[in-house]
KESETOR-321000 format. One record per residue: x, y, z of N, C-alpha, C, O, CB in turn; residue in three letters. Coordinates in Angstrom, 3 decimals. Last residue first. Glycine has a CB too. Example, Ala and Ser with C-alpha at 12.3 -4.5 7.8 and 13.67 -1.06 7.14 Angstrom:
<r n_u="12.850" n_v="-2.250" n_w="7.080" ca_u="13.670" ca_v="-1.060" ca_w="7.140" c_u="12.900" c_v="0.030" c_w="7.870" o_u="13.409" o_v="1.138" o_w="8.039" cb_u="14.084" cb_v="-0.598" cb_w="5.725" type="Ser"/>
<r n_u="13.190" n_v="-5.690" n_w="7.800" ca_u="12.300" ca_v="-4.500" ca_w="7.800" c_u="13.200" c_v="-3.300" c_w="7.800" o_u="14.236" o_v="-3.319" o_w="8.465" cb_u="11.308" cb_v="-4.473" cb_w="9.046" type="Ala"/>
//
This chain:
<r n_u="-98.783" n_v="228.407" n_w="98.902" ca_u="-99.581" ca_v="229.397" ca_w="98.174" c_u="-100.025" c_v="230.510" c_w="99.084" o_u="-100.708" o_v="231.434" o_w="98.641" cb_u="-100.791" cb_v="228.745" cb_w="97.531" type="Cys"/>
<r n_u="-95.604" n_v="226.813" n_w="98.894" ca_u="-96.772" ca_v="227.340" ca_w="99.609" c_u="-97.475" c_v="228.401" c_w="98.793" o_u="-96.845" o_v="229.189" o_w="98.088" cb_u="-96.363" cb_v="227.912" cb_w="100.961" type="Arg"/>
<r n_u="-93.286" n_v="226.108" n_w="97.690" ca_u="-94.460" ca_v="225.298" ca_w="97.384" c_u="-95.728" c_v="225.880" c_w="97.980" o_u="-96.826" o_v="225.474" o_w="97.601" cb_u="-94.263" cb_v="223.890" cb_w="97.886" type="Asp"/>
<r n_u="-91.274" n_v="227.647" n_w="98.713" ca_u="-91.738" ca_v="227.981" ca_w="97.361" c_u="-93.015" c_v="227.213" c_w="96.989" o_u="-93.741" o_v="227.619" o_w="96.081" cb_u="-90.633" cb_v="227.680" cb_w="96.337" type="Gln"/>
<r n_u="-90.744" n_v="226.352" n_w="101.147" ca_u="-91.448" ca_v="227.629" ca_w="101.165" c_u="-91.978" c_v="228.010" c_w="99.784" o_u="-93.033" o_v="228.638" o_w="99.689" cb_u="-90.530" cb_v="228.721" cb_w="101.683" type="Arg"/>
<r n_u="-91.451" n_v="222.853" n_w="100.557" ca_u="-90.538" ca_v="223.963" ca_w="100.802" c_u="-91.345" c_v="225.260" c_w="100.789" o_u="-92.527" o_v="225.243" o_w="100.444" cb_u="-89.390" cb_v="224.000" cb_w="99.737" type="Asp"/>
<r n_u="-92.409" n_v="219.672" n_w="101.702" ca_u="-92.797" ca_v="220.958" ca_w="101.120" c_u="-91.781" c_v="222.020" c_w="101.512" o_u="-91.319" o_v="222.072" o_w="102.652" cb_u="-94.220" cb_v="221.370" cb_w="101.577" type="Arg"/>
<r n_u="-91.024" n_v="216.504" n_w="100.694" ca_u="-91.311" ca_v="217.521" ca_w="101.703" c_u="-91.650" c_v="218.835" c_w="101.016" o_u="-91.229" o_v="219.081" o_w="99.885" cb_u="-90.112" cb_v="217.702" cb_w="102.666" type="Tyr"/>
<r n_u="-90.420" n_v="214.382" n_w="98.961" ca_u="-91.759" ca_v="214.941" ca_w="98.952" c_u="-92.049" c_v="215.960" c_w="100.034" o_u="-93.216" o_v="216.264" o_w="100.281" cb_u="-92.720" cb_v="213.862" cb_w="99.061" type="Gly"/>
<r n_u="-87.992" n_v="212.641" n_w="100.897" ca_u="-88.702" ca_v="212.815" ca_w="99.622" c_u="-90.059" c_v="213.465" c_w="99.834" o_u="-90.768" o_v="213.133" o_w="100.784" cb_u="-88.876" cb_v="211.467" cb_w="98.915" type="Glu"/>
<r n_u="-86.733" n_v="211.972" n_w="103.234" ca_u="-86.744" ca_v="213.388" ca_w="102.856" c_u="-87.485" c_v="213.668" c_w="101.549" o_u="-87.591" o_v="214.824" o_w="101.140" cb_u="-85.332" cb_v="213.887" cb_w="102.739" type="Pro"/>
<r n_u="-87.810" n_v="209.838" n_w="105.664" ca_u="-87.735" ca_v="209.936" ca_w="104.210" c_u="-87.811" c_v="211.405" c_w="103.801" o_u="-88.849" o_v="212.036" o_w="103.998" cb_u="-88.873" cb_v="209.115" cb_w="103.536" type="Asn"/>
<r n_u="-85.850" n_v="209.090" n_w="108.544" ca_u="-86.971" ca_v="209.792" ca_w="107.917" c_u="-86.743" c_v="209.907" c_w="106.416" o_u="-85.609" o_v="210.056" o_w="105.960" cb_u="-87.158" cb_v="211.193" cb_w="108.540" type="Ala"/>
<r n_u="-83.713" n_v="207.999" n_w="109.876" ca_u="-84.465" ca_v="207.121" ca_w="108.989" c_u="-85.661" c_v="207.786" c_w="108.328" o_u="-86.418" o_v="207.122" o_w="107.621" cb_u="-84.926" cb_v="205.934" cb_w="109.746" type="Gly"/>
<r n_u="-84.023" n_v="210.147" n_w="112.586" ca_u="-83.205" ca_v="209.125" ca_w="111.938" c_u="-84.086" c_v="208.203" c_w="111.104" o_u="-85.093" o_v="207.689" o_w="111.591" cb_u="-82.413" cb_v="208.314" cb_w="112.985" type="Ala"/>
<r n_u="-85.183" n_v="212.158" n_w="113.995" ca_u="-85.604" ca_v="211.996" ca_w="112.608" c_u="-84.760" c_v="210.960" c_w="111.857" o_u="-84.786" o_v="210.911" o_w="110.627" cb_u="-85.534" cb_v="213.332" cb_w="111.894" type="Ala"/>
<r n_u="-83.937" n_v="211.940" n_w="116.494" ca_u="-85.394" ca_v="211.866" ca_w="116.405" c_u="-85.870" c_v="211.588" c_w="114.980" o_u="-86.847" o_v="210.867" o_w="114.779" cb_u="-86.012" cb_v="213.158" cb_w="116.909" type="Leu"/>
<r n_u="-81.260" n_v="212.313" n_w="116.969" ca_u="-81.672" ca_v="211.058" ca_w="116.365" c_u="-83.170" c_v="210.910" c_w="116.179" o_u="-83.633" o_v="209.855" o_w="115.745" cb_u="-81.182" cb_v="209.942" cb_w="117.184" type="Gly"/>
<r n_u="-81.818" n_v="214.486" n_w="119.630" ca_u="-80.813" ca_v="213.857" ca_w="118.772" c_u="-81.320" c_v="212.511" c_w="118.272" o_u="-81.757" o_v="211.671" o_w="119.059" cb_u="-79.478" cb_v="213.681" cb_w="119.530" type="Ala"/>
<r n_u="-83.511" n_v="215.464" n_w="121.519" ca_u="-84.004" ca_v="215.444" ca_w="120.146" c_u="-83.038" c_v="214.764" c_w="119.180" o_u="-83.398" o_v="214.493" o_w="118.035" cb_u="-84.273" cb_v="216.852" cb_w="119.682" type="Leu"/>
<r n_u="-82.178" n_v="215.581" n_w="123.894" ca_u="-83.255" ca_v="214.601" ca_w="123.792" c_u="-83.783" c_v="214.476" c_w="122.364" o_u="-84.435" o_v="213.485" o_w="122.033" cb_u="-84.390" cb_v="214.978" cb_w="124.729" type="Gln"/>
<r n_u="-80.495" n_v="217.751" n_w="123.587" ca_u="-79.904" ca_v="216.408" ca_w="123.544" c_u="-80.973" c_v="215.323" c_w="123.377" o_u="-80.710" o_v="214.273" o_w="122.791" cb_u="-79.094" cb_v="216.147" cb_w="124.821" type="Glu"/>
<r n_u="-82.238" n_v="219.899" n_w="123.993" ca_u="-81.700" ca_v="219.658" ca_w="122.660" c_u="-81.139" c_v="218.238" c_w="122.529" o_u="-81.289" o_v="217.600" o_w="121.487" cb_u="-80.612" cb_v="220.684" cb_w="122.340" type="Leu"/>
<r n_u="-85.051" n_v="218.968" n_w="126.035" ca_u="-83.694" ca_v="219.501" ca_w="125.910" c_u="-83.184" c_v="219.126" c_w="124.509" o_u="-83.647" o_v="218.152" o_w="123.915" cb_u="-82.736" cb_v="218.935" cb_w="127.051" type="Glu"/>
<r n_u="-88.551" n_v="219.671" n_w="125.485" ca_u="-87.399" ca_v="218.761" ca_w="125.512" c_u="-86.073" c_v="219.524" c_w="125.421" o_u="-85.995" o_v="220.588" o_w="124.806" cb_u="-87.499" cb_v="217.748" cb_w="124.362" type="Pro"/>
<r n_u="-90.815" n_v="221.034" n_w="127.699" ca_u="-90.031" ca_v="221.353" ca_w="126.506" c_u="-88.793" c_v="220.459" c_w="126.545" o_u="-88.055" o_v="220.479" o_w="127.531" cb_u="-89.641" cb_v="222.897" cb_w="126.445" type="Val"/>
<r n_u="-93.597" n_v="219.143" n_w="128.862" ca_u="-92.253" ca_v="219.674" ca_w="129.095" c_u="-91.557" c_v="219.940" c_w="127.760" o_u="-91.695" o_v="219.166" o_w="126.812" cb_u="-91.416" cb_v="218.692" cb_w="129.957" type="Pro"/>
<r n_u="-96.976" n_v="220.245" n_w="128.415" ca_u="-95.898" ca_v="219.341" ca_w="128.010" c_u="-94.551" c_v="219.950" c_w="128.364" o_u="-94.363" o_v="221.154" o_w="128.191" cb_u="-95.971" cb_v="219.038" cb_w="126.497" type="Met"/>
<r n_u="-100.342" n_v="220.340" n_w="128.826" ca_u="-99.093" ca_v="220.805" ca_w="129.423" c_u="-98.006" c_v="219.789" c_w="129.113" o_u="-98.099" o_v="218.623" o_w="129.497" cb_u="-99.241" cb_v="221.015" cb_w="130.963" type="Leu"/>
<r n_u="-103.110" n_v="221.381" n_w="127.103" ca_u="-102.174" ca_v="220.275" ca_w="127.246" c_u="-100.864" c_v="220.866" c_w="127.747" o_u="-100.336" o_v="221.801" o_w="127.145" cb_u="-101.979" cb_v="219.491" cb_w="125.889" type="Leu"/>
<r n_u="-106.276" n_v="222.610" n_w="128.128" ca_u="-104.903" ca_v="222.874" ca_w="127.722" c_u="-104.056" c_v="221.630" c_w="127.983" o_u="-104.266" o_v="220.919" o_w="128.966" cb_u="-104.327" cb_v="224.106" cb_w="128.477" type="Val"/>
<r n_u="-109.694" n_v="223.057" n_w="127.034" ca_u="-108.649" ca_v="222.782" ca_w="128.013" c_u="-107.283" c_v="223.140" c_w="127.471" o_u="-107.152" o_v="223.871" o_w="126.490" cb_u="-108.677" cb_v="221.322" cb_w="128.425" type="Gly"/>
<r n_u="-111.531" n_v="223.167" n_w="125.093" ca_u="-111.788" ca_v="224.003" ca_w="126.263" c_u="-110.748" c_v="223.789" c_w="127.354" o_u="-110.903" o_v="224.283" o_w="128.471" cb_u="-113.173" cb_v="223.722" cb_w="126.813" type="Lys"/>
<r n_u="-109.225" n_v="222.488" n_w="122.630" ca_u="-110.643" ca_v="222.667" ca_w="122.894" c_u="-110.855" c_v="223.639" c_w="124.041" o_u="-110.419" o_v="224.788" o_w="123.982" cb_u="-111.305" cb_v="221.328" cb_w="123.204" type="Gly"/>
<r n_u="-106.221" n_v="223.033" n_w="123.754" ca_u="-106.941" ca_v="221.866" ca_w="123.217" c_u="-108.413" c_v="222.017" c_w="123.564" o_u="-108.814" o_v="221.704" o_w="124.685" cb_u="-106.366" cb_v="220.515" cb_w="123.790" type="Lys"/>
<r n_u="-103.189" n_v="224.845" n_w="123.662" ca_u="-104.656" ca_v="224.879" ca_w="123.772" c_u="-105.285" c_v="223.671" c_w="123.077" o_u="-104.922" o_v="223.332" o_w="121.950" cb_u="-105.213" cb_v="226.187" cb_w="123.166" type="Pro"/>
<r n_u="-100.392" n_v="224.020" n_w="125.367" ca_u="-100.983" ca_v="223.831" ca_w="124.044" c_u="-102.498" c_v="223.823" c_w="124.200" o_u="-103.048" o_v="222.902" o_w="124.803" cb_u="-100.477" cb_v="222.506" cb_w="123.372" type="Ile"/>
<r n_u="-97.639" n_v="225.309" n_w="126.945" ca_u="-99.081" ca_v="225.150" ca_w="127.079" c_u="-99.674" c_v="225.098" c_w="125.681" o_u="-99.486" o_v="226.024" o_w="124.892" cb_u="-99.712" cb_v="226.309" cb_w="127.922" type="Phe"/>
<r n_u="-94.538" n_v="223.919" n_w="127.941" ca_u="-95.314" ca_v="224.603" ca_w="126.914" c_u="-96.787" c_v="224.295" c_w="127.157" o_u="-97.147" o_v="223.177" o_w="127.525" cb_u="-94.870" cb_v="224.166" cb_w="125.473" type="Val"/>
<r n_u="-91.956" n_v="224.392" n_w="130.415" ca_u="-93.134" ca_v="223.715" ca_w="129.882" c_u="-93.789" c_v="224.568" c_w="128.804" o_u="-93.613" o_v="225.786" o_w="128.765" cb_u="-94.138" cb_v="223.405" cb_w="131.005" type="Phe"/>
<r n_u="-88.780" n_v="223.760" n_w="131.944" ca_u="-89.620" ca_v="224.603" ca_w="131.098" c_u="-90.753" c_v="223.774" c_w="130.488" o_u="-90.558" o_v="222.623" o_w="130.098" cb_u="-88.776" cb_v="225.269" cb_w="129.984" type="Glu"/>
<r n_u="-87.830" n_v="223.313" n_w="135.364" ca_u="-88.047" ca_v="222.724" ca_w="134.040" c_u="-89.012" c_v="223.611" c_w="133.251" o_u="-89.958" o_v="224.155" o_w="133.821" cb_u="-88.604" cb_v="221.266" cb_w="134.158" type="Gln"/>
<r n_u="-87.791" n_v="224.253" n_w="137.918" ca_u="-86.993" ca_v="224.962" ca_w="136.924" c_u="-87.150" c_v="224.424" c_w="135.512" o_u="-86.649" o_v="225.026" o_w="134.562" cb_u="-85.561" cb_v="224.908" cb_w="137.309" type="Gly"/>
<r n_u="-88.149" n_v="221.095" n_w="139.430" ca_u="-88.252" ca_v="222.546" ca_w="139.576" c_u="-87.326" c_v="223.207" c_w="138.557" o_u="-86.196" o_v="222.758" o_w="138.362" cb_u="-87.893" cb_v="222.994" cb_w="141.031" type="Ala"/>
<r n_u="-89.099" n_v="218.337" n_w="137.288" ca_u="-88.215" ca_v="218.987" ca_w="138.238" c_u="-88.484" c_v="220.490" c_w="138.305" o_u="-88.985" o_v="221.081" o_w="137.349" cb_u="-86.760" cb_v="218.727" cb_w="137.865" type="Gln"/>
<r n_u="-90.890" n_v="215.310" n_w="136.775" ca_u="-90.756" ca_v="216.736" ca_w="136.514" c_u="-89.959" c_v="217.371" c_w="137.636" o_u="-90.112" o_v="216.999" o_w="138.800" cb_u="-92.139" cb_v="217.413" cb_w="136.371" type="Trp"/>
<r n_u="-91.547" n_v="212.564" n_w="136.639" ca_u="-90.152" ca_v="212.979" ca_w="136.840" c_u="-89.929" c_v="214.438" c_w="136.454" o_u="-88.898" o_v="214.773" o_w="135.870" cb_u="-89.215" cb_v="212.086" cb_w="136.031" type="His"/>
<r n_u="-94.090" n_v="211.657" n_w="136.680" ca_u="-93.592" ca_v="212.122" ca_w="135.382" c_u="-92.149" c_v="212.620" c_w="135.446" o_u="-91.590" o_v="213.045" o_w="134.435" cb_u="-94.483" cb_v="213.228" cb_w="134.857" type="Leu"/>
<r n_u="-94.399" n_v="210.994" n_w="139.386" ca_u="-94.683" ca_v="209.981" ca_w="138.367" c_u="-94.082" c_v="210.355" c_w="137.014" o_u="-93.616" o_v="209.484" o_w="136.280" cb_u="-96.189" cb_v="209.784" cb_w="138.226" type="Asp"/>
<r n_u="-93.833" n_v="213.464" n_w="140.649" ca_u="-92.983" ca_v="212.292" ca_w="140.874" c_u="-93.156" c_v="211.249" c_w="139.772" o_u="-92.176" o_v="210.687" o_w="139.283" cb_u="-93.295" cb_v="211.668" cb_w="142.232" type="Asp"/>
<r n_u="-95.934" n_v="215.078" n_w="139.692" ca_u="-94.528" ca_v="215.464" ca_w="139.480" c_u="-93.605" c_v="214.265" c_w="139.613" o_u="-92.706" o_v="214.069" o_w="138.796" cb_u="-94.111" cb_v="216.554" cb_w="140.477" type="Arg"/>
<r n_u="-98.121" n_v="213.599" n_w="140.707" ca_u="-97.942" ca_v="213.749" ca_w="139.254" c_u="-96.500" c_v="214.121" c_w="138.942" o_u="-95.897" o_v="213.551" o_w="138.033" cb_u="-98.909" cb_v="214.822" cb_w="138.685" type="Ile"/>
<r n_u="-97.734" n_v="213.836" n_w="143.467" ca_u="-97.853" ca_v="212.497" ca_w="142.859" c_u="-97.618" c_v="212.558" c_w="141.353" o_u="-96.987" o_v="211.666" o_w="140.786" cb_u="-99.243" cb_v="211.891" cb_w="143.150" type="Ala"/>
<r n_u="-97.787" n_v="216.637" n_w="143.871" ca_u="-96.544" ca_v="215.879" ca_w="144.026" c_u="-96.609" c_v="214.505" c_w="143.361" o_u="-95.631" o_v="214.065" o_w="142.757" cb_u="-96.221" cb_v="215.715" cb_w="145.496" type="Lys"/>
<r n_u="-99.613" n_v="218.718" n_w="141.567" ca_u="-99.578" ca_v="217.777" ca_w="142.691" c_u="-98.313" c_v="216.908" c_w="142.680" o_u="-97.835" o_v="216.499" o_w="141.623" cb_u="-100.817" cb_v="216.885" cb_w="142.659" type="Pro"/>
<r n_u="-98.509" n_v="221.887" n_w="140.733" ca_u="-98.727" ca_v="220.547" ca_w="140.195" c_u="-98.609" c_v="219.560" c_w="141.358" o_u="-97.601" o_v="219.567" o_w="142.065" cb_u="-97.698" cb_v="220.208" cb_w="139.042" type="Ile"/>
<r n_u="-100.133" n_v="224.841" n_w="141.470" ca_u="-99.113" ca_v="223.894" ca_w="141.923" c_u="-99.470" c_v="222.521" c_w="141.377" o_u="-100.596" o_v="222.051" o_w="141.540" cb_u="-99.004" cb_v="223.868" cb_w="143.489" type="Ser"/>
<r n_u="-100.648" n_v="227.685" n_w="139.523" ca_u="-101.163" ca_v="226.369" ca_w="139.891" c_u="-99.978" c_v="225.522" c_w="140.344" o_u="-98.943" o_v="225.489" o_w="139.679" cb_u="-101.931" cb_v="225.688" cb_w="138.691" type="Ile"/>
<r n_u="-101.447" n_v="231.176" n_w="139.493" ca_u="-100.478" ca_v="230.095" ca_w="139.583" c_u="-101.180" c_v="228.811" c_w="140.001" o_u="-102.170" o_v="228.836" o_w="140.732" cb_u="-99.352" cb_v="230.448" cb_w="140.575" type="Gln"/>
<r n_u="-102.715" n_v="233.689" n_w="139.592" ca_u="-102.832" ca_v="232.840" ca_w="138.402" c_u="-101.752" c_v="231.769" c_w="138.352" o_u="-101.203" o_v="231.486" o_w="137.287" cb_u="-102.764" cb_v="233.690" cb_w="137.145" type="Tyr"/>
<r n_u="-102.823" n_v="234.847" n_w="142.017" ca_u="-101.708" ca_v="235.272" ca_w="141.159" c_u="-101.644" c_v="234.436" c_w="139.879" o_u="-100.643" o_v="234.468" o_w="139.163" cb_u="-100.375" cb_v="235.166" cb_w="141.922" type="Lys"/>
<r n_u="-104.794" n_v="233.506" n_w="143.272" ca_u="-105.107" ca_v="234.882" ca_w="142.873" c_u="-103.999" c_v="235.468" c_w="142.000" o_u="-104.210" o_v="236.472" o_w="141.319" cb_u="-105.320" cb_v="235.764" cb_w="144.115" type="Ser"/>
<r n_u="-104.495" n_v="230.135" n_w="141.842" ca_u="-104.354" ca_v="231.149" ca_w="142.889" c_u="-104.725" c_v="232.532" c_w="142.360" o_u="-104.943" o_v="232.714" o_w="141.162" cb_u="-102.917" cb_v="231.160" cb_w="143.435" type="Ser"/>
<r n_u="-106.409" n_v="227.395" n_w="141.014" ca_u="-105.734" ca_v="228.552" ca_w="140.445" c_u="-105.693" c_v="229.650" c_w="141.503" o_u="-106.738" o_v="230.057" o_w="142.011" cb_u="-106.450" cb_v="229.047" cb_w="139.146" type="Leu"/>
<r n_u="-105.915" n_v="224.254" n_w="142.478" ca_u="-106.698" ca_v="225.493" ca_w="142.467" c_u="-105.837" c_v="226.619" c_w="141.911" o_u="-104.678" o_v="226.774" o_w="142.294" cb_u="-107.214" cb_v="225.846" cb_w="143.896" type="Ile"/>
<r n_u="-106.085" n_v="220.874" n_w="141.280" ca_u="-105.336" ca_v="222.008" ca_w="141.823" c_u="-106.221" c_v="223.237" c_w="141.692" o_u="-107.159" o_v="223.258" o_w="140.895" cb_u="-103.957" cb_v="222.210" cb_w="141.081" type="Ala"/>
<r n_u="-106.357" n_v="217.271" n_w="141.428" ca_u="-106.867" ca_v="218.605" ca_w="141.148" c_u="-105.953" c_v="219.646" c_w="141.769" o_u="-105.157" o_v="219.349" o_w="142.660" cb_u="-108.302" cb_v="218.764" cb_w="141.673" type="Thr"/>
<r n_u="-105.844" n_v="214.153" n_w="139.726" ca_u="-105.568" ca_v="215.078" ca_w="140.825" c_u="-106.122" c_v="216.437" c_w="140.432" o_u="-106.329" o_v="216.720" o_w="139.252" cb_u="-104.031" cb_v="215.161" cb_w="141.144" type="Ala"/>
<r n_u="-105.448" n_v="210.869" n_w="138.716" ca_u="-106.326" ca_v="212.028" ca_w="138.717" c_u="-106.033" c_v="212.874" c_w="139.943" o_u="-105.983" o_v="212.366" o_w="141.063" cb_u="-107.811" cb_v="211.601" cb_w="138.686" type="Ser"/>
<r n_u="-104.396" n_v="208.356" n_w="137.437" ca_u="-103.636" ca_v="209.468" ca_w="137.949" c_u="-104.495" c_v="210.722" c_w="137.837" o_u="-104.279" o_v="211.545" o_w="136.947" cb_u="-102.291" cb_v="209.627" cb_w="137.189" type="Met"/>
//
């Protein structure tokens, strides 16, 4: 899944249709840009409902609290 896009004079990039369709991205969806070396990782921001149960079964032992920080 390799595609290219050109940065416009207004600093906008259109995501190629093949990628949008493959990843099921929709107009109006919110994204986060994560710097990675000389590039950037583009990830959709999950909806609150998508996070439900994410930490199910997590072990709460040994977590760091604010008082533990130096």
